[in-house]
N, C-alpha and C positions, 0 to 999 in steps of 0.2 A: 207460626210455633213459636214459643218462646221458650228459654232455656234459664230454668233456675239453678244456679251452679255457685259453691262455695267450694275452697280449696285453702288447705293450710300454707297453701303456698301465695294466696292472694296478698300483694303489698310485696311480694320478694322478689328477686331473680328468678326466673326458670332457667337458665343457663344449666343448672344440675340436672334437671329431667331431660331437655334433650340430649345431651351429651352422654346419660344414662342409659337413655333408651338407643343410642347409636353405638354405645358402646357392648349392651346385651347384644342387639342384633349382630353386630360384627363377628364377635364372637362365637355366636351359633351358626351364623354363615361359615365363616372360616373352620370349622370342626366340619359342615357339610360338605365344603368344598374338599378338604383333605380325603374325607370317606367316599366321595364320590370320583376323586382322582384315584383313588385305589381299588376302588372296585372296578374302574373300566380299564386297568392294568391285569384285570383277572376273567377274561371274557368265559372261561370255562365254566365258572362259578356265579358271575355274574353275567350273562349272555345279554346284550343289547335286544332290545324288543321293538324297536322302533329308528326311525330314518334319522331324528334328532341325537339319541344314543350315538349310533352306528358312526355319526358325521364327526360328534365332538369326541368321541372315543379314538378318531383317527388324526387327531389333532395334539401333536404332543403339549404338555402343559397347559390344555384348554380349561380345567378345572381353577389352576392358579390364574388366567385371563380373566375369568369371570369374576373372582374373587377382588382381583387388581378393581376391575369397575363398579365391584359394591364399595369397595374402600372409599375411591373418588367419592361416592356419593353420600357414604356415611360421614367423612369428613367435612363434606359440604351441609351437611344435615346440622352437625356437631357446631360447627361457625356460623350456623344462622345465614348462610347461603343459597338463597334461591331456595328456601325448603321444602317447597311446595315441587319443583323440579327435581332437586335431588333426591327427597322421597319417593317418588315416582320413577325415578333412574334406579333405586334401590329397588324398590317391589319387581320391577321389570326383569332385572338381570336374576334376582332373587326367584323369580316364576322360573326361568328357562332353567336354573339349577333343580329346582321342586322336579319340573317336567323329566329331567334327566334321571335325576334318580329315580322316578317313577318306572322310568322305561327300564332300567336295570336291577332294580330293588324289589318291584311292585307296588309299591308303597311311596308316598312323598314322605318327607321331614317332620315328623309330629311336633318336634320340639322348636321348628323354625315356625311355626303357626302361630306364637301368640307374640315372639317378635315382631312377626309381620303383620297383624292385628293392632298391634299396637304403634307400628310405624303408620299405617293406612289411617288411622285414627287422628294421628297428628298430622300427616298432611290434608285431611278433610278439615279439621278444624283451621288449618292455618288458610285453605282455601276458602272457606265459610269467611274467615276476617275479609280476606282480600275482596269476597262478594261483597260484603257489608260495605267496605268502606268505598267501594265503586259506586254503590246506590247512594252513599254521604257526599262523593266527588272531592275524597280525599283519602290519603294513604294509611292504609291500617299501621300503626304503631305495633311495636314487637310485641308489648305488653299483653295487648289483646289477643295478639295472632297468637302468642305461646298460652295463654288462658283458655282459649279455644281448642288449640290441640292438645294439652292436657286433656281436656272435657272430652275430646275427640277418641284419645289413646285408652282413657278409662273406659268409655262408653263401648268401643269395640272390643275391649278385654271381656268386658260383662256381657258382651252379645256372645262371645266366643263360648263363655260357659253355658249360657243360657242354651245356646244352640247344641251344645254338648248334651244337656239334660233333655231337651226335645228330641234328639236324635235316639236317645235311650226309649222314652216315650213312644215314640214313631215307631219303632222296632218291635217292642214286647209290650205296648200300654201301661197299665199299672202295674202287670205283672211283674215287669222288671222289679219291684221290690219288693219281689217272695224270696230274694237271697239267691238264688240260684246261679244268676250271673256271677255274683261277687263268690260264690264258695268256688263257680268253674277256674274265674279268674285264680283266685289264689293258688288252688290245686296246680292248675298249669303255670305259673310262674314259680319262681325260686325266690323265696326270704332273703333280705338283706345282709344277716350273720345268724350264727347258729346260737344266740342268744336263749338261755332257756326260758325266758318270760317273755320272750318273743315268740319262739316255738310253742306256748302256752298257749297265748293270745292266737295264732294261725290257728291251732286244732280247735280252738273254740270256734272260729268263724267256719272251720268246715265240720263239724261236728252239734254245735248248737245253731237251731234253725232260727231261733229268735234273736240271736246274736247277728246271725248274717243278715236278716230282714231288718233289723235296727241300722245296720251299716250301709245297704242298699237304700232304705230311706232316707237315711241323712244324707248321702251321695246325692241323691234328687234334688232334697230339700237345700244344700247349699250350693249346689250349681244353679239351680234355677232361680235362688234367689240372688245370685249377683247381679242383678239389677239396681241392688240396694247400694253397689258400690257408687251408685249417683248420687244420693240424696247425704250431701254433707259427710264434714272431716272425718265425723266421729263414726257413724255407720258405715264408711267405707274402710275406717281401720277394722272395726269389729269384724265385718263381713269378710275382709281380707284375710284376718287372722284365722278365721273358719276354713277359708279356700288353700293356705298354705297347710292348714294341719291336714285335710283330706290329702294335699301333694306327700306331706310326709308319711302318713298313714300308707299310700300307695309304696311309696319306696321302701317302709318297712316289711309290707308283706310280699310286693312282687316286685323288687328291686328295679322300677322303674323310674329313674330321676329326671323327670319333666323339673328340672332347675331355672328355667326361662322363665316360665309363670308367677315362679316365685319369686326371682329377682325384679321381675315386674311390678308386682304388687308389693314388694318391699320399696321401690322407690316411689311407686305413685301412692300409696296409701298411707306409708308411715310421714307423721306431722316433721320431718327434719329440719326445719326453720326454727320451730319451737324446740325441738330437742338440741339442736345446737346452737339455742339462742340466738340466731341471728337477727339483727335487726331489720325492720321495716325498709325498704328500699325502692324508691319510686326512679321509674327509667327516664333517662334524661330528655325524652322526648314528649313527656307530657307532665303535666301538674300535679296528678292523683292516680290513684292504681285508679284501670277502667272496670267499668258497671257492666254487667252483660244485661243488665235491666231494659228491656225492651230491644234485643239482638236478635232479629228473627231470619229464621233458614228462608233464603231465597226460593221462589218455587221451582226454577230452573233446576237448584242443586237438588232440593226434593226429589222432582222427576228424575233425575240423572241417578240419585242414588238406589231409587225404587228400578230403574232399569237395569241396574248392577244386578239386584235382589234377582231380579225377574230372569234375565240373563244366565245367571249361575243356576238355577233351578230348572232352566231349560236343556243347560249344558250338563246335569249334572248325570245323566244316563251313559253319556259318552266320555266322564270322567276315569280318574285312578279307581273308583270304585265299581266301576263294569268292569275291573280287569280281571280277567280268571285267577 
C-alpha cells in the first residue's frame, strides 16, 4: 500500500510538530490527572466502581504519580529520544488514567481522545519508518520518521472524525440528519453566553426545523469528509477550518470546549513554515528531503493494525459504553 502524502512541512524540521503534540497531550492529561485526583477524594459523590479505582484511590498522590510517568514519556518524545517507546509509554499510562476516570465518573475523558489519537498516529508513523528501514537494511533518518509520524497523526485524527460520523449513522441511520438530535443537544446544554445574537441563533435551531436539519447534515458532511485532511496541504487547511468552525459552533451553542482537537488541527494543518517564512532545512543525516514514493506498509504492520481494530470491536460490548 503506497502513501501519497505532501505537507507544508516537507523540507523543514518537524521538531515543532512533535513538541506541539507533546505539549497539547501533556496539558490535557495534566488536567485529567488533577480532575481524577480531586474526584477520588470525594467517594460519596464519585464512588469507585471497580478494583482499579478502589486501589488507586487508596494510594496518596496516585494521580500525580501517573502524571509524572506521563511527563517522562512526553519529554522523551519531544526530544526525539526513542519516540516509539516514549509514545507507547505515554499511551499506556494515559489508558490507565482513562480507565480510572471511567470507573469513578462513568465515562472516559473525551478531551483526551484526540491528543491520544495524534500520539498513536505519530508512534505508528515512526514504527513504520523503522520497519521500512529494516527492510532496506539501514537506519531510518529522522526526517523520514517524522514525515511518516506527521502523516500518521493526521490520519488518526481524520479517522477519529470519520468514526464520529459513522457512530451517528450507526445509531440512527440517515435519520440523524432530521435535526432532532441537534435540537435535543442544544436544548439540554447551556449556551456560552447570553448575547442577543447567540440567543436568536439558538432559538432558530430549536424552532426552525430546516435550520436544525441543515446543521445536522453539515455535521455529518464535515466529520465524514475529514479523510480529505490527507489530500495535500491546501485541502487539509480548508477542511481543518471547517472542523474548527464546527467545534466553535458547538462551543457557542452548548459550551462544550473541545479545545484539544482545535489545537491539533491548527498545529498540523496551518502552513506554519510558510507563514513564518522559515527557510527549507535539510537534516544533517541526509543530502535531500526524504520522499515517500515507493514507501510501502509492511504486511506484518498491516495485519497488526487490523488486529487492533478487530480486538477493539470484539471488546466494545465490555467497554465503558456498556456501563449503566
